[in-house]
Every structure is written in C-alpha cells, then in structure tokens.
KOLMI-763150 format. One record per residue (C-alpha): residue in one letter; x, y, z; chain; residue number from 1. Coordinates in steps of 0.5 Angstrom, whole numbers. Layout:
<lumlos>
["A",[X,Y,Z],"A",NUM],
...
</lumlos>
This chain:
<lumlos>
["M",[-65,-170,-132],"A",1],
["S",[-62,-165,-137],"A",2],
["S",[-62,-159,-131],"A",3],
["V",[-58,-164,-127],"A",4],
["K",[-53,-164,-132],"A",5],
["R",[-52,-157,-132],"A",6],
["N",[-51,-156,-125],"A",7],
["S",[-47,-162,-125],"A",8],
["S",[-42,-159,-130],"A",9],
["E",[-42,-152,-128],"A",10],
["Y",[-41,-154,-120],"A",11],
["Q",[-36,-159,-122],"A",12],
["E",[-31,-154,-124],"A",13],
["K",[-31,-150,-118],"A",14],
["T",[-31,-157,-113],"A",15],
["F",[-28,-163,-116],"A",16],
["D",[-20,-161,-115],"A",17],
["V",[-16,-167,-112],"A",18],
["A",[-11,-162,-109],"A",19],
["S",[-16,-158,-105],"A",20],
["E",[-16,-157,-98],"A",21],
["T",[-24,-155,-98],"A",22],
["Y",[-30,-157,-101],"A",23],
["E",[-33,-151,-104],"A",24],
["P",[-39,-149,-103],"A",25],
["S",[-45,-154,-104],"A",26],
["I",[-41,-158,-97],"A",27],
["A",[-43,-151,-93],"A",28],
["T",[-50,-151,-95],"A",29],
["N",[-51,-158,-93],"A",30],
["E",[-54,-159,-86],"A",31],
["G",[-54,-167,-86],"A",32],
["H",[-47,-168,-82],"A",33],
["G",[-46,-170,-74],"A",34],
["K",[-42,-167,-69],"A",35],
["C",[-36,-172,-69],"A",36],
["S",[-29,-169,-68],"A",37],
["S",[-25,-171,-74],"A",38],
["F",[-21,-175,-69],"A",39],
["M",[-26,-179,-68],"A",40],
["A",[-28,-180,-75],"A",41],
["Y",[-20,-182,-76],"A",42],
["W",[-21,-187,-70],"A",43],
["N",[-27,-189,-74],"A",44],
["V",[-24,-191,-81],"A",45],
["V",[-18,-194,-77],"A",46],
["C",[-23,-199,-73],"A",47],
["V",[-26,-201,-80],"A",48],
["V",[-20,-202,-84],"A",49],
["A",[-15,-205,-79],"A",50],
["G",[-18,-212,-78],"A",51],
["T",[-17,-219,-80],"A",52],
["G",[-15,-217,-87],"A",53],
["A",[-7,-215,-83],"A",54],
["L",[-6,-223,-82],"A",55],
["G",[-7,-225,-89],"A",56],
["L",[-1,-220,-91],"A",57],
["P",[5,-224,-89],"A",58],
["Y",[2,-229,-93],"A",59],
["A",[1,-224,-99],"A",60],
["L",[8,-222,-99],"A",61],
["K",[9,-230,-100],"A",62],
["Q",[5,-230,-106],"A",63],
["G",[8,-224,-109],"A",64],
["G",[15,-224,-106],"A",65],
["W",[18,-217,-103],"A",66],
["F",[16,-214,-109],"A",67],
["G",[9,-214,-106],"A",68],
["L",[11,-208,-101],"A",69],
["F",[11,-204,-107],"A",70],
["I",[4,-207,-108],"A",71],
["L",[2,-205,-101],"A",72],
["F",[5,-198,-102],"A",73],
["L",[1,-197,-108],"A",74],
["S",[-6,-200,-105],"A",75],
["W",[-5,-195,-100],"A",76],
["A",[-4,-189,-104],"A",77],
["M",[-9,-191,-109],"A",78],
["S",[-14,-192,-103],"A",79],
["I",[-13,-186,-100],"A",80],
["Y",[-14,-182,-107],"A",81],
["T",[-20,-186,-109],"A",82],
["G",[-23,-185,-102],"A",83],
["I",[-23,-178,-102],"A",84],
["L",[-26,-179,-110],"A",85],
["L",[-31,-182,-107],"A",86],
["V",[-34,-177,-102],"A",87],
["R",[-33,-171,-107],"A",88],
["C",[-37,-175,-112],"A",89],
["L",[-43,-175,-106],"A",90],
["Y",[-43,-167,-107],"A",91],
["A",[-44,-167,-115],"A",92],
["K",[-51,-164,-114],"A",93],
["P",[-51,-157,-111],"A",94],
["G",[-54,-156,-105],"A",95],
["H",[-55,-164,-104],"A",96],
["R",[-51,-169,-101],"A",97],
["M",[-52,-176,-104],"A",98],
["T",[-51,-182,-98],"A",99],
["T",[-49,-188,-101],"A",100],
["F",[-44,-192,-105],"A",101],
["K",[-51,-194,-109],"A",102],
["E",[-54,-187,-110],"A",103],
["I",[-48,-184,-113],"A",104],
["S",[-48,-190,-118],"A",105],
["T",[-55,-189,-119],"A",106],
["T",[-53,-182,-121],"A",107],
["C",[-48,-183,-125],"A",108],
["F",[-50,-189,-129],"A",109],
["G",[-57,-190,-128],"A",110],
["P",[-62,-196,-124],"A",111],
["V",[-57,-201,-127],"A",112],
["G",[-51,-198,-125],"A",113],
["G",[-54,-198,-118],"A",114],
["W",[-56,-205,-118],"A",115],
["V",[-49,-207,-120],"A",116],
["T",[-46,-203,-114],"A",117],
["F",[-50,-206,-110],"A",118],
["F",[-49,-213,-112],"A",119],
["F",[-41,-211,-110],"A",120],
["L",[-43,-209,-104],"A",121],
["A",[-48,-215,-103],"A",122],
["W",[-42,-219,-105],"A",123],
["I",[-38,-216,-99],"A",124],
["L",[-43,-216,-94],"A",125],
["L",[-45,-223,-95],"A",126],
["G",[-37,-225,-96],"A",127],
["A",[-34,-223,-90],"A",128],
["P",[-38,-225,-85],"A",129],
["T",[-37,-232,-88],"A",130],
["L",[-30,-231,-88],"A",131],
["Y",[-30,-229,-81],"A",132],
["M",[-34,-235,-80],"A",133],
["V",[-29,-240,-83],"A",134],
["L",[-24,-237,-78],"A",135],
["A",[-28,-237,-72],"A",136],
["G",[-30,-244,-73],"A",137],
["Q",[-22,-246,-75],"A",138],
["N",[-20,-243,-69],"A",139],
["L",[-25,-246,-64],"A",140],
["S",[-23,-253,-67],"A",141],
["Q",[-15,-251,-66],"A",142],
["L",[-17,-248,-58],"A",143],
["C",[-20,-254,-57],"A",144],
["Q",[-16,-260,-60],"A",145],
["G",[-15,-265,-55],"A",146],
["T",[-20,-263,-50],"A",147],
["A",[-27,-265,-48],"A",148],
["A",[-30,-260,-52],"A",149],
["E",[-26,-262,-59],"A",150],
["L",[-30,-262,-65],"A",151],
["N",[-28,-262,-72],"A",152],
["Q",[-29,-255,-75],"A",153],
["K",[-35,-256,-79],"A",154],
["Y",[-39,-257,-73],"A",155],
["W",[-35,-251,-70],"A",156],
["T",[-37,-246,-75],"A",157],
["I",[-44,-248,-75],"A",158],
["I",[-44,-246,-67],"A",159],
["M",[-41,-240,-69],"A",160],
["C",[-47,-238,-74],"A",161],
["V",[-52,-240,-68],"A",162],
["V",[-48,-235,-64],"A",163],
["V",[-48,-230,-69],"A",164],
["G",[-54,-231,-71],"A",165],
["I",[-58,-230,-64],"A",166],
["P",[-57,-222,-64],"A",167],
["F",[-57,-221,-72],"A",168],
["V",[-64,-224,-72],"A",169],
["L",[-67,-221,-65],"A",170],
["V",[-64,-214,-66],"A",171],
["K",[-66,-209,-71],"A",172],
["S",[-60,-205,-72],"A",173],
["M",[-54,-205,-69],"A",174],
["K",[-52,-198,-68],"A",175],
["E",[-52,-199,-60],"A",176],
["V",[-47,-203,-60],"A",177],
["A",[-42,-200,-64],"A",178],
["W",[-36,-200,-60],"A",179],
["M",[-35,-207,-63],"A",180],
["S",[-31,-205,-68],"A",181],
["A",[-27,-201,-64],"A",182],
["F",[-26,-208,-60],"A",183],
["G",[-24,-211,-66],"A",184],
["S",[-18,-205,-68],"A",185],
["F",[-16,-207,-61],"A",186],
["A",[-15,-214,-63],"A",187],
["T",[-12,-213,-68],"A",188],
["V",[-7,-209,-66],"A",189],
["V",[-6,-213,-59],"A",190],
["V",[-5,-219,-64],"A",191],
["I",[0,-216,-70],"A",192],
["L",[4,-214,-63],"A",193],
["I",[4,-221,-61],"A",194],
["V",[6,-224,-68],"A",195],
["L",[12,-219,-68],"A",196],
["V",[15,-221,-61],"A",197],
["M",[13,-228,-62],"A",198],
["A",[16,-229,-69],"A",199],
["C",[22,-224,-67],"A",200],
["M",[23,-229,-61],"A",201],
["D",[23,-235,-67],"A",202],
["E",[27,-232,-71],"A",203],
["S",[34,-235,-70],"A",204],
["A",[30,-242,-70],"A",205],
["Q",[27,-241,-77],"A",206],
["M",[34,-238,-80],"A",207],
["A",[37,-244,-78],"A",208],
["K",[33,-248,-82],"A",209],
["G",[34,-244,-88],"A",210],
["V",[29,-239,-90],"A",211],
["I",[28,-238,-97],"A",212],
["H",[25,-231,-100],"A",213],
["D",[23,-229,-107],"A",214],
["P",[24,-222,-110],"A",215],
["V",[18,-223,-114],"A",216],
["V",[13,-228,-115],"A",217],
["W",[9,-225,-122],"A",218],
["D",[5,-231,-123],"A",219],
["Q",[2,-230,-116],"A",220],
["F",[2,-222,-117],"A",221],
["P",[-6,-221,-118],"A",222],
["A",[-7,-226,-112],"A",223],
["A",[-2,-222,-107],"A",224],
["L",[-6,-215,-110],"A",225],
["A",[-13,-219,-108],"A",226],
["T",[-11,-220,-101],"A",227],
["I",[-8,-214,-100],"A",228],
["S",[-14,-210,-102],"A",229],
["F",[-18,-214,-97],"A",230],
["S",[-13,-211,-92],"A",231],
["F",[-16,-203,-95],"A",232],
["G",[-23,-205,-96],"A",233],
["G",[-27,-199,-92],"A",234],
["N",[-30,-195,-98],"A",235],
["V",[-37,-198,-96],"A",236],
["I",[-37,-194,-90],"A",237],
["Y",[-33,-187,-92],"A",238],
["P",[-40,-184,-94],"A",239],
["H",[-43,-186,-87],"A",240],
["V",[-36,-183,-83],"A",241],
["E",[-36,-177,-87],"A",242],
["A",[-43,-176,-86],"A",243],
["S",[-41,-176,-77],"A",244],
["M",[-36,-170,-78],"A",245],
["A",[-36,-163,-76],"A",246],
["K",[-31,-161,-80],"A",247],
["P",[-33,-165,-86],"A",248],
["R",[-28,-160,-90],"A",249],
["Q",[-22,-164,-86],"A",250],
["W",[-24,-171,-89],"A",251],
["P",[-18,-172,-94],"A",252],
["W",[-13,-171,-88],"A",253],
["V",[-18,-176,-84],"A",254],
["I",[-18,-182,-89],"A",255],
["T",[-10,-180,-90],"A",256],
["A",[-8,-181,-83],"A",257],
["G",[-13,-187,-82],"A",258],
["L",[-10,-191,-88],"A",259],
["S",[-3,-189,-86],"A",260],
["T",[-4,-191,-79],"A",261],
["C",[-7,-198,-82],"A",262],
["A",[-1,-199,-87],"A",263],
["F",[4,-198,-81],"A",264],
["L",[1,-204,-77],"A",265],
["Y",[0,-208,-83],"A",266],
["L",[9,-207,-84],"A",267],
["L",[9,-209,-78],"A",268],
["C",[6,-215,-78],"A",269],
["A",[8,-217,-86],"A",270],
["V",[15,-216,-86],"A",271],
["P",[17,-219,-80],"A",272],
["G",[13,-225,-81],"A",273],
["Y",[15,-226,-88],"A",274],
["Y",[23,-225,-87],"A",275],
["I",[22,-230,-82],"A",276],
["Y",[18,-235,-84],"A",277],
["G",[19,-234,-92],"A",278],
["R",[16,-239,-97],"A",279],
["D",[13,-243,-90],"A",280],
["T",[9,-237,-89],"A",281],
["I",[2,-239,-87],"A",282],
["S",[-5,-235,-87],"A",283],
["P",[-7,-233,-82],"A",284],
["I",[0,-232,-80],"A",285],
["Y",[-1,-233,-72],"A",286],
["N",[-1,-240,-75],"A",287],
["N",[6,-239,-76],"A",288],
["I",[9,-237,-69],"A",289],
["P",[11,-242,-64],"A",290],
["E",[5,-246,-60],"A",291],
["G",[4,-242,-52],"A",292],
["V",[0,-237,-49],"A",293],
["G",[2,-232,-54],"A",294],
["Q",[-1,-236,-60],"A",295],
["T",[-7,-237,-55],"A",296],
["I",[-8,-230,-54],"A",297],
["A",[-8,-228,-61],"A",298],
["I",[-13,-234,-63],"A",299],
["V",[-18,-232,-58],"A",300],
["L",[-18,-225,-59],"A",301],
["I",[-19,-225,-66],"A",302],
["T",[-25,-230,-65],"A",303],
["V",[-28,-225,-61],"A",304],
["H",[-27,-220,-65],"A",305],
["V",[-30,-224,-72],"A",306],
["L",[-35,-225,-68],"A",307],
["M",[-37,-218,-66],"A",308],
["A",[-36,-216,-73],"A",309],
["A",[-40,-221,-77],"A",310],
["P",[-47,-219,-74],"A",311],
["L",[-45,-211,-76],"A",312],
["L",[-43,-214,-83],"A",313],
["T",[-50,-218,-84],"A",314],
["T",[-54,-213,-81],"A",315],
["A",[-52,-208,-86],"A",316],
["L",[-54,-213,-92],"A",317],
["S",[-61,-214,-88],"A",318],
["L",[-63,-207,-87],"A",319],
["D",[-61,-206,-95],"A",320],
["L",[-65,-211,-96],"A",321],
["E",[-71,-209,-91],"A",322],
["D",[-71,-203,-95],"A",323],
["M",[-71,-206,-102],"A",324],
["F",[-77,-210,-101],"A",325],
["N",[-80,-205,-96],"A",326],
["I",[-80,-209,-90],"A",327],
["T",[-83,-204,-85],"A",328],
["V",[-87,-203,-78],"A",329],
["D",[-92,-199,-82],"A",330],
["R",[-93,-203,-88],"A",331],
["F",[-94,-210,-85],"A",332],
["G",[-95,-208,-77],"A",333],
["K",[-90,-209,-71],"A",334],
["L",[-91,-217,-71],"A",335],
["K",[-91,-219,-78],"A",336],
["E",[-85,-214,-79],"A",337],
["F",[-81,-218,-74],"A",338],
["I",[-83,-225,-77],"A",339],
["I",[-82,-222,-84],"A",340],
["R",[-75,-220,-82],"A",341],
["A",[-73,-226,-77],"A",342],
["C",[-75,-231,-84],"A",343],
["L",[-70,-225,-88],"A",344],
["R",[-65,-226,-83],"A",345],
["V",[-65,-233,-81],"A",346],
["A",[-64,-234,-89],"A",347],
["I",[-58,-230,-89],"A",348],
["I",[-54,-233,-83],"A",349],
["V",[-56,-240,-86],"A",350],
["V",[-53,-239,-93],"A",351],
["I",[-47,-236,-89],"A",352],
["A",[-46,-243,-85],"A",353],
["V",[-47,-247,-91],"A",354],
["I",[-42,-244,-95],"A",355],
["A",[-37,-243,-89],"A",356],
["C",[-38,-251,-88],"A",357],
["F",[-37,-253,-95],"A",358],
["V",[-31,-248,-97],"A",359],
["P",[-27,-248,-90],"A",360],
["Y",[-21,-244,-93],"A",361],
["F",[-19,-238,-91],"A",362],
["S",[-14,-235,-95],"A",363],
["L",[-17,-237,-101],"A",364],
["L",[-23,-234,-99],"A",365],
["M",[-20,-227,-97],"A",366],
["G",[-17,-227,-104],"A",367],
["L",[-23,-228,-108],"A",368],
["I",[-27,-223,-104],"A",369],
["G",[-21,-218,-104],"A",370],
["S",[-20,-219,-112],"A",371],
["F",[-28,-220,-113],"A",372],
["S",[-31,-214,-110],"A",373],
["N",[-25,-210,-106],"A",374],
["C",[-21,-209,-113],"A",375],
["V",[-27,-206,-116],"A",376],
["L",[-30,-202,-110],"A",377],
["I",[-24,-199,-108],"A",378],
["F",[-20,-198,-114],"A",379],
["V",[-25,-198,-120],"A",380],
["F",[-32,-195,-119],"A",381],
["P",[-30,-188,-115],"A",382],
["V",[-26,-186,-121],"A",383],
["L",[-31,-189,-126],"A",384],
["Y",[-36,-183,-122],"A",385],
["Y",[-31,-178,-122],"A",386],
["F",[-29,-178,-129],"A",387],
["K",[-37,-179,-130],"A",388],
["L",[-39,-173,-126],"A",389],
["T",[-33,-168,-129],"A",390],
["G",[-30,-170,-135],"A",391],
["F",[-23,-172,-138],"A",392],
["R",[-21,-165,-140],"A",393],
["N",[-21,-161,-134],"A",394],
["K",[-16,-166,-131],"A",395],
["P",[-8,-165,-132],"A",396],
["I",[-5,-170,-135],"A",397],
["Y",[-1,-174,-130],"A",398],
["E",[-8,-174,-126],"A",399],
["I",[-11,-178,-131],"A",400],
["A",[-5,-183,-132],"A",401],
["W",[-5,-184,-124],"A",402],
["C",[-13,-185,-126],"A",403],
["F",[-12,-190,-131],"A",404],
["L",[-7,-193,-127],"A",405],
["T",[-11,-195,-121],"A",406],
["I",[-17,-197,-125],"A",407],
["L",[-11,-202,-129],"A",408],
["L",[-9,-204,-122],"A",409],
["G",[-17,-206,-120],"A",410],
["I",[-18,-210,-126],"A",411],
["V",[-12,-214,-126],"A",412],
["G",[-14,-216,-119],"A",413],
["L",[-21,-217,-121],"A",414],
["I",[-20,-222,-127],"A",415],
["F",[-14,-225,-125],"A",416],
["G",[-15,-225,-118],"A",417],
["T",[-22,-228,-118],"A",418],
["K",[-19,-233,-123],"A",419],
["D",[-13,-235,-119],"A",420],
["A",[-18,-236,-113],"A",421],
["I",[-23,-240,-116],"A",422],
["E",[-18,-245,-119],"A",423],
["G",[-15,-245,-112],"A",424],
["L",[-22,-246,-109],"A",425],
["I",[-23,-252,-113],"A",426],
["E",[-17,-256,-112],"A",427],
["A",[-17,-255,-105],"A",428],
["T",[-25,-258,-105],"A",429],
["Q",[-22,-264,-109],"A",430],
["S",[-16,-265,-105],"A",431],
["G",[-19,-263,-98],"A",432],
["S",[-14,-260,-96],"A",433],
["S",[-14,-253,-91],"A",434],
["Q",[-11,-247,-94],"A",435],
</lumlos>
C-alpha cells in the first residue's frame, strides 16, 4: 500500500494539472480504451445527461427565482470541472486505469469509502427508475382520461412497471439496446422545442392574466439546486464513456461540449417556461402548455423515453448486485443462475413499483434524488478524491477556493435540499395532493 502511495505521489506531480490539455504518460500506456470517436463520446454524454431533468427546470426557476439561472450556470461550470477531475482520478496509479466510481472511492478511502459511494450510486439507479415510473403512470392516466382505457395513476404505474420489468428480467445485459439513450436525447429535444413553441404561443394569454416573477427566493434555493443538479447527473457513466474513446486525451473537450449542449437545451426550456408562466409554473413543464396535439405528442414521447431508459438503469443496478453476490453461471449453472437473477430483478422492480405507487410526486422525487445523491456524486466526491490523491500544497489558491465552493454547494444541496424534499413529500402524502 505504501508503494502505491509513493507511486501516486510521484505521478501526481506530472499528471493532475486541470489546465492541461493532455493526460501524460500513464494514459498513453493504458490499453483499455475503445475506438469510439470524440464526437460519438460527445453524443453519448448528451444522450445520457439530457433527459427528463429538463422538464423540471422551469419549476426550479419558480423555486429559486431568476437567481436560479446563476445556479444553473454555476452547476454547469462545476459539473464540467468535476467531470474532468473524476476521469483524471482514474489514472492515479501509474500504468493502471481504474474503471468505476466505486473503485476510485475504495482506492482513496478504503472499503468503507467504496460502500458509501455504492450507496449513493444505488440511490440513483433505484430512484431514477422510480421517478420514471411515476412520470409514466401520471402521463398514461392523463392521456387516457375520458376514454375506455381510463385508470387512475396507481394502476397505470403498476402496468408500466410490468412493461419495464419484462425485458429487465429476461435480458441479462442491455448493451444491445444502447440506442435507447439516443432516442431519449431525441425525445427530450423534441419536447423542449414543443414546449418552447407552445409556450410562446400562449404568452399573450398568460400575460393578460398577470404573470408574477421573483428575482430570488432564498428559502427555496436548496430545492432549486437539487432539481438543477439532477439535470447534470452523468458522473456515473463518465468513466465508461471515456474508456470507449480512441483519443481519451480529448475528454476535457468532450465533456465541456456535451454539458454545454445540455445547458443550452435547458435554457431553451427553463427561461421561456418560467417567463411565461411565472409562479404558476408546474413540473413537468408540458402540463403548463395548452392542451392539444402538441401537449399530447410531448407526453407520448417522454413516456416512451422513460420506459426505454428505466431498464438501462435497473440493469446497471442489478449487474452491480449480481457481481457483489457472485451470481454467475460458473458458480450456479445456467438454469439456477437465471432463476436467482430473475428473483433478484423481480424484487428490484417490485420495490420500484411500491415506492412509485405510494410516493407519486414527480417534482418532489426529482428534488430528493437530486439533493441526496447527485449533489454528492457531482459536487463533493470528485473533489475529495482529487485532494486525497494529489494533496493541497501543489494547488494554486484560486483552485482551492473553487473546489471549496464546489463542495459547499454540494453540501448545501445535500442537507437542505433533502430536508425540503422530505418535508414536501410528507406534506403531500398527508394531504393527498399531487406535485
């Protein structure tokens, strides 16, 4: 262990320069990279990051006022910075590239640190599909209202869980259908454009009613931060995207371009949405626009998207658990392995269905997931890894200040955002209101 520390210390003086455009010798000796072009890596980042989080951003501005735009800009800049740091930390050991978030944490803080990281990762991988099932159930209930297929939201949520659960249980790996992420990105862009056009068409009617905006709402700042951080949640997949690149030295440019594209799309949705609907903004934003073909298309596209995205996330969680418990064909045989794996995956989808049925609140769940997991994984852990592996003394004061601000933002979102989300969920559950 001491030799690893000495090697890491010797390596860090050469490698961990955030301003550097190249990675240094260790990355050149690594042979674990794929042949994906930098453009495809950029596209992968956009596909994974740009998703349903965009639908809650106008509501985030309602929570934080126009000051929320500053939070959005800060989150964008910090997400790029920590995304670069996270990948650089993969090369802390000369000649060896770590592969996962959990492995970095274990290297830095031992097995306990690795398990703490896994807990937060599992929270996302379980919480995001739950959020998607809530949204799918809500959308189907809304679409089928007044028709022969009319059912309440809880029944539709259960049906959607069954639909998602079938491929999840039967297909061991979802790598063959990675195109689902591309569809999700396409769906998000189309829905944002629909919201933009329909909201602008609705502007005069809303302005006639009198739209109220707030410059800043300080007591809702953590909740706004939580929703925004959910929208930039991609750290879990960054090591895998970088590993696929034929030119991994270009990762800083890839993540900068990818997250900048996402931020641009978010602004297209957030600014007009909050400007036109003000304090009446709700989440998801397409429920604000006038009813009609546009709203229906938006609802259908997002519903199909979440039904495709959910199996990818649940499969990632299941594969981690199967690896943890050593559920393999070599150990159990083909039939027994399938039965054990199927039972584990059925249990996961049942847990998701139960939570989605009893906590059917989209915006509050988004806030809880964003504050409790994304704030830590995006703003806190990468910086802690960076300092643990490289120390403080070789850093300029402005970088230390920036890192401190990044950690502070993450902790504020974690503590106060989680508190606000839990209080909101308790209040909504007791009153039986939908949010």
